[in-house]
C-alpha positions in Angstrom: 17.7 -18.5 -26.8 14.3 -18.7 -25.0 14.9 -15.8 -22.2 11.3 -16.6 -20.8 12.5 -20.0 -19.8 15.7 -18.2 -18.0 13.7 -16.2 -16.2 10.9 -18.8 -15.2 14.0 -20.9 -13.8 15.5 -17.9 -12.0 11.9 -16.9 -10.8 11.6 -20.3 -9.2 15.3 -20.5 -7.7 17.4 -17.3 -8.0 20.4 -19.6 -6.8 20.4 -21.6 -10.1 23.7 -20.8 -11.8 24.0 -19.8 -15.4 25.8 -23.4 -16.1 22.8 -25.1 -14.6 20.4 -23.0 -16.7 22.5 -24.0 -19.6 22.2 -27.7 -19.3 18.6 -27.3 -18.4 18.0 -25.5 -21.9 20.8 -27.0 -23.9 22.5 -23.8 -24.5 26.1 -22.5 -24.0 26.8 -21.1 -20.5 28.5 -18.1 -21.8 25.4 -16.9 -23.6 23.2 -17.8 -20.6 25.2 -15.6 -18.6 25.3 -13.0 -21.4 21.5 -13.0 -21.5 21.0 -12.9 -17.6 23.6 -9.7 -17.5 21.5 -7.9 -20.5 18.2 -8.8 -18.6 19.6 -7.1 -15.5 21.0 -4.0 -17.1 17.8 -3.5 -18.8 15.7 -3.9 -15.5 13.7 -7.1 -16.5 15.4 -8.7 -13.4 15.1 -6.2 -10.9 16.8 -8.2 -8.1 17.1 -11.7 -6.7 15.2 -12.4 -3.6 14.7 -15.1 -0.8 11.3 -16.1 0.3 11.4 -16.7 4.2 8.9 -18.1 6.3 9.3 -15.7 9.1 6.8 -17.4 11.5 8.8 -20.5 11.5 12.0 -18.2 12.0 10.3 -16.9 15.0 9.6 -13.3 14.0 6.1 -11.9 14.8 4.5 -9.6 12.1 1.2 -8.4 11.2 0.1 -7.9 7.5 -3.0 -6.1 6.8 -4.4 -5.6 3.5 -6.0 -2.0 2.9 -8.4 -1.0 0.3 -8.1 2.6 -0.3 -10.5 4.8 -2.4 -8.9 7.6 -4.0 -9.5 10.9 -5.8 -7.2 10.8 -8.7 -5.1 14.0 -9.4 -5.7 15.6 -12.8 -3.0 14.8 -15.2 -1.3 12.0 -13.2 -4.4 9.8 -12.4 -3.6 7.5 -9.4 0.1 7.5 -9.4 0.7 10.6 -7.4 -1.2 9.0 -4.4 0.1 5.7 -4.9 3.8 7.1 -5.0 3.2 9.0 -1.7 1.9 5.8 0.0 4.7 3.4 -1.3 7.6 5.7 -0.1 6.8 4.8 3.6 8.9 1.9 4.8 5.8 0.1 6.5 4.3 -0.4 3.0 4.9 -3.8 1.6 3.2 -3.5 -1.7 0.7 -1.1 -3.7 -1.6 -2.1 -6.4 -3.8 -0.3 -8.9 -7.1 -2.4 -8.7 -10.4 -2.8 -10.1 -13.5 -2.7 -8.2 -15.1 -0.5 -5.3 -11.7 0.7 -4.3 -8.7 2.1 -6.3 -5.5 0.9 -4.4 -4.7 -2.2 -2.7 -1.9 -1.4 -0.1 -0.3 -4.3 2.1 1.1 -3.0 5.2 3.7 -4.8 7.6 3.8 -4.1 11.1 5.3 -5.6 14.3 2.0 -5.6 16.0 -1.6 -4.2 15.6 -1.0 -1.1 17.3 1.8 -0.1 14.8 -0.5 -1.0 11.8 -3.4 1.2 13.3 -1.3 3.9 13.9 -0.1 4.0 10.3 -3.6 3.8 8.9 -4.9 6.4 11.2 -2.1 8.8 11.4 -0.1 8.6 8.0 -2.5 6.8 5.2 -5.9 8.1 5.9 -4.4 11.8 6.2 -3.0 11.8 2.7 -4.4 14.2 0.4 -6.4 12.2 -2.0 -7.3 9.4 0.3 -11.1 9.4 0.5 -11.4 6.1 2.5 -10.0 2.8 3.4 -11.0 -0.7 4.5 -8.6 -3.3 6.2 -8.5 -6.9 6.4 -5.8 -8.4 8.7 -3.9 -11.4 7.5 -4.7 -14.5 9.6 -2.8 -17.2 8.0 -0.7 -17.4 5.0 -1.0 -20.6 2.9 0.7 -19.9 -0.4 2.7 -16.8 -1.3 4.6 -16.0 -4.6 4.3 -19.7 -5.7 5.5 -21.2 -2.5 3.4 -23.1 -0.2 3.6 -21.9 3.5 1.8 -25.1 5.0 3.5 -28.4 5.6 2.1 -30.8 3.4 2.5 -34.5 4.6 4.0 -36.8 1.9 1.6 -38.9 0.3 1.6 -42.5 1.5 0.7 -45.2 -0.9 0.1 -48.7 -0.3 2.2 -51.4 -1.8 0.8 -53.4 -4.4 1.7 -57.0 -4.2 0.9 -59.5 -7.4 
């Protein structure tokens, strides 16, 4: 059984049932259900998630991408600083990246004031944080493989003989 195929199907739509996956892959439903249960137990499947267009739902939010230059700690590298950062509830994501900065932190806030407070009072004061550079999300076009723009249906002219 191809577990990668099961994962791709669930990644696209977590509501796909083991029965539907079994039909799609030509497998037995019990085998698919057992494979999913094993991947959940092993932490391959971390959790199931719904992708929401919060703008359409009427929720105002501000996302900021903050590039952080860090002084890594002896013996733990960047992991120690990254852990202290990702424990804050405002932090949406933290990535170790290459380039001029070491970490890319994504912050979610209700407004610009909340985000500015987080950067000034929490993030920049952490031991090991040398500098930050912030960029505000202006518009989301695509995220996690889903488009966030309404694409007009392609109209084709009828062909007549």
